[in-house]
TORMAR-581494 format. One record per residue (C-alpha): residue in one letter; residue number from 0; x, y, z. Coordinates in nm, 3 decimals, decimal comma. Each point is the difference from the previous one (the first is absolute). Layout:
<nodes>
   residu   num         x         y         z
        A   NUM         X         Y         Z
...
</nodes>
This chain:
<nodes>
   residu   num         x         y         z
        M     0    -0,792    -2,676    -1,231
        N     1    -0,059     0,307     0,218
        I     2     0,141     0,340    -0,090
        F     3     0,011     0,262     0,274
        S     4    -0,196     0,257    -0,199
        L     5     0,079     0,304     0,216
        G     6     0,338     0,024    -0,174
        F     7    -0,137     0,060    -0,351
        T     8    -0,018     0,346    -0,152
        L     9    -0,299     0,039    -0,231
        K    10     0,230    -0,013    -0,304
        E    11     0,154    -0,326     0,122
        L    12    -0,346    -0,144     0,061
        N    13    -0,107     0,102    -0,351
        D    14     0,303    -0,179    -0,144
        Y    15    -0,073    -0,311     0,206
        F    16    -0,363    -0,014    -0,113
        R    17     0,098     0,039    -0,362
        N    18     0,264    -0,274     0,016
        A    19    -0,179    -0,247     0,231
        Y    20    -0,365     0,048    -0,097
        G    21     0,007     0,180    -0,333
        K    22    -0,209     0,277     0,155
        S    23     0,015     0,375    -0,037
        E    24     0,061     0,245     0,282
        Y    25    -0,375     0,025     0,070
        H    26    -0,008    -0,307     0,227
        A    27     0,345     0,070     0,149
        K    28    -0,116     0,345     0,103
        K    29    -0,304    -0,147     0,175
        L    30     0,221    -0,240     0,196
        F    31     0,245     0,277     0,095
        C    32    -0,286     0,217     0,125
        H    33    -0,157    -0,289     0,193
        I    34     0,329    -0,091     0,168
        H    35     0,064     0,351     0,128
        T    36    -0,353     0,112     0,083
        V    37    -0,159    -0,323     0,127
        G    38     0,304    -0,204     0,098
        G    39    -0,086    -0,316    -0,190
        T    40     0,023    -0,181    -0,331
        A    41    -0,347    -0,161    -0,013
        L    42    -0,144     0,157    -0,314
        H    43    -0,280    -0,237    -0,098
        R    44    -0,273     0,228     0,136
        L    45     0,117     0,307    -0,187
        P    46    -0,214     0,084    -0,304
        E    47     0,314     0,036    -0,211
        F    48     0,062    -0,372     0,049
        G    49    -0,361    -0,110    -0,048
        T    50     0,085    -0,175    -0,325
        A    51     0,358    -0,083     0,096
        G    52    -0,049    -0,242     0,287
        K    53     0,290    -0,220    -0,107
        L    54     0,236     0,298    -0,002
        A    55    -0,122     0,108     0,344
        A    56     0,068    -0,351     0,135
        Q    57     0,349    -0,002    -0,154
        I    58     0,078     0,335     0,157
        A    59    -0,122    -0,113     0,344
        D    60     0,219    -0,312    -0,024
        T    61     0,306     0,190    -0,120
        F    62    -0,001     0,324     0,199
        T    63    -0,014     0,053     0,374
        V    64     0,002     0,291     0,240
        D    65     0,051    -0,215     0,309
        L    66     0,194     0,227     0,233
        P    67     0,289    -0,111     0,224
        P    68    -0,082    -0,085     0,363
        M    69    -0,049     0,319     0,197
        N    70     0,069     0,091     0,362
        L    71    -0,094     0,321     0,177
        C    72     0,169     0,197     0,274
        L    73    -0,220     0,161     0,261
        A    74    -0,111     0,337    -0,135
        Q    75     0,169     0,299     0,161
        E    76    -0,088     0,367    -0,044
        G    77    -0,228    -0,103    -0,285
        L    78     0,280    -0,171    -0,195
        R    79    -0,044    -0,358    -0,115
        K    80     0,318    -0,191    -0,074
        F    81    -0,035    -0,327    -0,186
        V    82     0,243    -0,271    -0,099
        L    83    -0,026    -0,222    -0,308
        T    84     0,188    -0,331     0,000
        M    85     0,121    -0,086    -0,347
        G    86     0,034    -0,348    -0,148
        D    87     0,364    -0,028     0,110
        G    88    -0,090     0,084     0,360
        L    89     0,143     0,353    -0,010
        R    90    -0,217     0,282     0,125
        T    91    -0,074     0,344    -0,133
        E    92    -0,151     0,279     0,209
        S    93    -0,249     0,273    -0,091
        V    94    -0,176     0,275     0,194
        L    95    -0,345     0,147    -0,052
        I    96     0,003     0,360     0,122
        P    97    -0,327     0,184     0,066
        M    98    -0,018     0,353    -0,137
        A    99    -0,273     0,263     0,011
        G   100    -0,281    -0,155    -0,203
        S   101     0,223    -0,262    -0,166
        S   102     0,297    -0,227     0,060
        T   103     0,355    -0,047    -0,124
        L   104     0,160    -0,339    -0,056
        C   105     0,372    -0,039     0,063
        V   106     0,134    -0,293    -0,204
        S   107     0,331    -0,186    -0,013
        S   108     0,204    -0,056    -0,316
        Q   109     0,249    -0,249     0,145
        I   110     0,034    -0,234     0,294
        G   111     0,274     0,166     0,198
        C   112     0,229     0,261    -0,156
        A   113     0,361     0,016    -0,116
        R   114     0,048     0,374     0,059
        N   115     0,072    -0,027     0,373
        C   116    -0,095     0,351     0,116
        V   117     0,105     0,012     0,365
        F   118    -0,330     0,143     0,127
        C   119    -0,220    -0,258    -0,179
        E   120    -0,113    -0,330     0,148
        T   121    -0,048    -0,165    -0,340
        G   122     0,367     0,050    -0,081
        R   123     0,095    -0,226     0,291
        L   124    -0,163    -0,292    -0,181
        G   125     0,214     0,030    -0,309
        L   126    -0,162    -0,077    -0,334
        K   127    -0,187    -0,330    -0,010
        R   128    -0,143     0,043    -0,350
        D   129    -0,193     0,226    -0,235
        L   130    -0,378    -0,020    -0,008
        K   131    -0,169    -0,097    -0,323
        T   132    -0,258     0,231    -0,152
        A   133    -0,285    -0,225     0,113
        E   134     0,133     0,003     0,358
        I   135     0,006     0,380     0,002
        V   136    -0,352     0,028    -0,142
        A   137    -0,115    -0,269     0,245
        Q   138     0,065     0,244     0,284
        W   139    -0,253     0,239    -0,150
        A   140    -0,243    -0,288    -0,068
        A   141     0,028    -0,118     0,361
        A   142    -0,088     0,349     0,126
        R   143    -0,283     0,036    -0,252
        F   144    -0,167    -0,340     0,011
        K   145     0,093    -0,139     0,342
        L   146     0,010     0,312     0,214
        K   147    -0,276     0,164    -0,210
        A   148     0,200     0,322    -0,025
        S   149     0,010     0,229    -0,302
        P   150     0,347     0,155     0,007
        R   151     0,005     0,334    -0,177
        N   152     0,379     0,024     0,002
        I   153     0,282    -0,252    -0,030
        V   154     0,350     0,066     0,128
        F   155     0,295    -0,227    -0,073
        M   156     0,150     0,071     0,341
        G   157    -0,009    -0,348     0,149
        M   158     0,280    -0,253    -0,003
        G   159     0,265     0,040    -0,269
        E   160     0,146     0,254    -0,241
        P   161    -0,258     0,013    -0,282
        F   162     0,252     0,096    -0,268
        D   163     0,210    -0,308     0,081
        N   164    -0,305    -0,189    -0,130
        F   165    -0,082     0,249    -0,274
        N   166    -0,170    -0,217    -0,263
        E   167    -0,236    -0,177     0,241
        V   168    -0,092     0,326     0,174
        I   169    -0,072     0,176    -0,330
        R   170    -0,222    -0,288    -0,115
        A   171    -0,185     0,016     0,332
        V   172    -0,055     0,375    -0,044
        R   173    -0,130    -0,060    -0,353
        I   174    -0,250    -0,253     0,133
        L   175    -0,114     0,201     0,302
        S   176    -0,039     0,323    -0,198
        D   177    -0,195    -0,155    -0,288
        S   178    -0,341     0,170    -0,018
        R   179    -0,164    -0,333    -0,089
        G   180     0,115    -0,159     0,325
        A   181     0,104     0,142     0,336
        A   182     0,005     0,345    -0,164
        I   183     0,238     0,168     0,245
        P   184     0,148     0,284    -0,207
        K   185     0,377     0,039    -0,003
        R   186    -0,030     0,338     0,171
        R   187    -0,122    -0,195     0,305
        I   188     0,290    -0,246    -0,010
        S   189     0,334     0,085     0,163
        V   190     0,323    -0,192    -0,047
        S   191     0,256     0,053     0,274
        T   192     0,370    -0,032    -0,068
        A   193     0,314     0,028     0,209
        G   194     0,156     0,184    -0,294
        H   195     0,022    -0,265    -0,274
        V   196     0,125     0,218    -0,287
        D   197    -0,027    -0,271    -0,267
        G   198    -0,362    -0,060     0,099
        I   199    -0,085     0,371    -0,011
        R   200     0,153     0,028    -0,347
        A   201    -0,180    -0,313    -0,117
        L   202    -0,328     0,156     0,114
        T   203     0,084     0,315    -0,197
        R   204     0,061    -0,213    -0,311
        L   205    -0,341    -0,164     0,047
        E   206    -0,165     0,342    -0,020
        H   207     0,184     0,076    -0,325
        Q   208    -0,080    -0,342    -0,149
        F   209    -0,364    -0,021     0,111
        P   210    -0,128     0,356     0,057
        Q   211    -0,357    -0,125    -0,037
        E   212     0,046    -0,200     0,322
        A   213     0,063     0,320     0,200
        W   214     0,300    -0,122     0,200
        R   215     0,071     0,367     0,072
        T   216    -0,293    -0,003     0,243
        L   217     0,143    -0,283     0,212
        R   218     0,131     0,143     0,324
        L   219     0,355    -0,051     0,123
        S   220     0,095    -0,006     0,366
        V   221     0,375     0,044     0,038
        S   222     0,172    -0,078     0,328
        V   223     0,262     0,274     0,049
        N   224     0,089     0,015     0,372
        A   225     0,339     0,172    -0,034
        L   226     0,159     0,254    -0,234
        N   227     0,358    -0,101     0,061
        D   228     0,121    -0,300    -0,200
        G   229     0,208    -0,134     0,287
        L   230    -0,287     0,006     0,248
        R   231    -0,256    -0,122    -0,251
        S   232     0,224    -0,292    -0,097
        R   233     0,019    -0,104     0,366
        L   234    -0,377     0,020     0,040
        M   235    -0,089    -0,133    -0,345
        P   236     0,262    -0,216    -0,175
        I   237    -0,175     0,059    -0,335
        N   238     0,166     0,344     0,003
        R   239     0,335    -0,171    -0,063
        V   240    -0,139    -0,109    -0,337
        W   241    -0,201     0,310    -0,087
        P   242     0,113     0,306     0,200
        L   243    -0,210     0,310     0,048
        G   244     0,119     0,174    -0,316
        E   245    -0,103    -0,291    -0,221
        L   246    -0,331    -0,032     0,182
        K   247    -0,087     0,366    -0,056
        A   248     0,105    -0,015    -0,366
        A   249    -0,233    -0,297    -0,057
        L   250    -0,287     0,177     0,174
        L   251     0,052     0,316    -0,206
        E   252    -0,041    -0,209    -0,316
        S   253    -0,321    -0,163     0,123
        P   254    -0,346     0,130    -0,096
        Q   255    -0,093    -0,015     0,369
        A   256     0,244     0,287     0,069
        V   257    -0,225     0,260    -0,162
        R   258    -0,316    -0,101     0,187
        K   259    -0,076     0,150     0,338
        D   260    -0,104    -0,337     0,141
        G   261     0,220    -0,215    -0,224
        I   262     0,274    -0,059     0,257
        Y   263    -0,018    -0,045     0,376
        F   264     0,332     0,048     0,175
        E   265     0,004    -0,232     0,301
        Y   266     0,226     0,105     0,286
        V   267     0,041    -0,211     0,314
        L   268     0,096     0,229     0,287
        I   269     0,269    -0,166     0,214
        P   270     0,099     0,182     0,319
        K   271     0,345     0,160     0,000
        I   272     0,074    -0,147    -0,343
        N   273    -0,212     0,179    -0,262
        D   274    -0,256     0,215     0,184
        S   275     0,177     0,335     0,045
        P   276    -0,101     0,330    -0,164
        G   277     0,311    -0,030    -0,216
        H   278    -0,122    -0,333    -0,135
        A   279    -0,335     0,159    -0,086
        E   280     0,174     0,278    -0,193
        K   281     0,205    -0,255    -0,194
        L   282    -0,316    -0,190    -0,091
        I   283    -0,159     0,321    -0,130
        A   284     0,306     0,074    -0,212
        W   285     0,020    -0,354    -0,139
        M   286    -0,366     0,005    -0,110
        E   287     0,048     0,321    -0,202
        G   288    -0,130    -0,051    -0,354
        L   289    -0,220    -0,292     0,103
        Q   290    -0,372     0,025     0,059
        G   291    -0,135    -0,213     0,281
        K   292    -0,101    -0,022     0,363
        V   293     0,185    -0,101     0,315
        N   294    -0,108    -0,269     0,243
        L   295     0,179     0,011     0,334
        I   296     0,002    -0,333     0,184
        P   297     0,115     0,007     0,365
        C   298     0,225    -0,301     0,053
        H   299    -0,129    -0,285     0,212
        P   300     0,164    -0,322     0,120
        A   301     0,067    -0,219    -0,305
        G   302     0,286    -0,134    -0,204
        K   303     0,353    -0,087     0,109
        R   304     0,034     0,285     0,247
        N   305    -0,237     0,161     0,242
        F   306     0,070     0,367    -0,063
        G   307    -0,271     0,115     0,235
        E   308    -0,266     0,253    -0,088
        P   309     0,052     0,369    -0,076
        S   310    -0,149     0,253     0,237
        Q   311    -0,323     0,167    -0,100
        E   312     0,187     0,329     0,013
        S   313     0,255    -0,109    -0,261
        V   314    -0,272    -0,147    -0,224
        N   315    -0,202     0,322     0,013
        R   316     0,308     0,213    -0,061
        F   317     0,099    -0,202    -0,306
        F   318    -0,357     0,016    -0,129
        E   319    -0,022     0,379     0,038
        I   320     0,329     0,054    -0,186
        I   321    -0,117    -0,209    -0,295
        R   322    -0,341     0,166    -0,006
        A   323     0,153     0,350     0,020
        S   324     0,187    -0,076    -0,323
        G   325    -0,334    -0,029    -0,181
        R   326     0,018    -0,376    -0,030
        E   327    -0,309    -0,198     0,101
        C   328     0,088    -0,220     0,296
        R   329    -0,175    -0,229     0,244
        I   330     0,098    -0,207     0,300
        R   331    -0,094    -0,363    -0,056
        R   332    -0,100    -0,159     0,326
        S   333     0,078    -0,369     0,018
        R   334    -0,297    -0,209     0,102
        G   335    -0,008    -0,371     0,068
        R   336     0,333    -0,042     0,178
        G   337    -0,140    -0,265     0,230
        I   338    -0,081    -0,229    -0,291
        G   339     0,313     0,074    -0,204
        A   340    -0,203     0,200    -0,253
        A   341     0,169     0,339     0,029
        C   342     0,239     0,140    -0,259
        G   343     0,318    -0,210    -0,014
        M   344    -0,136    -0,274     0,226
        L   345    -0,132    -0,261    -0,244
        G   346     0,181    -0,325     0,060
        R   347    -0,046     0,029     0,376
        T   348    -0,282    -0,249     0,036
        C   349    -0,265     0,102     0,249
        E   350    -0,045    -0,217     0,305
        V   351    -0,358    -0,099    -0,080
        L   352    -0,067    -0,147    -0,344
        M   353    -0,354    -0,123    -0,057
        P   354    -0,107    -0,212    -0,297
        F   355    -0,246     0,190    -0,215
        R   356    -0,349    -0,147     0,005
        E   357    -0,263     0,085    -0,259
</nodes>
């Protein structure tokens, strides 16, 4: 029997050790640490298992961190896009993004997406299935142990709507943020949503139920893109379920709303559709009462329609209006278009996929 150990929280591993081996959390903690810092389950050489050779052998036979087959796209602008092929043959895509002195890992929460935003390539695929916790964590493990990267930040901005797969995503965050493992604090993890109100409220309940887990420090990235329900519903069908008023009400209730960097408002600038000065003023008014920063994303060819790209003049004008209101704002340049690694382009497989070789 082999259990894909990347999907265990430390608490779940403790319970398994107690039930299967009659052992306390001491040995479970050592395995958890070894999995996420070394990338293996061979424990026989650790001093903690010096007198527990039989247990070490049982663990090695039972647990595995064998990662799914991995393919790489040619690196572009420093970005490295990689594809993991799961046991059922479906593929998930991730992007390693170099930053000043560190890197950020963009992970997927689903294969495909049901939300069908018109400017997003992933939405064209439809939803194939949710990813399991182990498959989400495997994306980090592939970056860490195969690509030898040490991502400082993780963003759930890859394929899928994370809150449509809430339980698996939350378990993955628990695992990745555990100080005895990958130790990526929640303040360096961002979950992006198209405006999934039930998911935002469920996250708020987690903070109330488990304040010691500091869910309030997890960052939210909310895709806004229009401040008129009719327009937003055409761009983002999720708005027909949870319109702007409900979205804002849920955000106002969230602990992220009172932190300056708790919420990032994502706004894709689409020429002649949502990039006028009037649209900028409406965005400023809608954000009133909410802390947070604005990320402006110039549209690029992706999704069901090719809207074209906004002019630099309109991007700069929108930016200056937001900044003049006192709101922190930045223009997010999309890198990696040629390998389908830019924002909204996952699911567009790059032309050159190379098998990863150790």
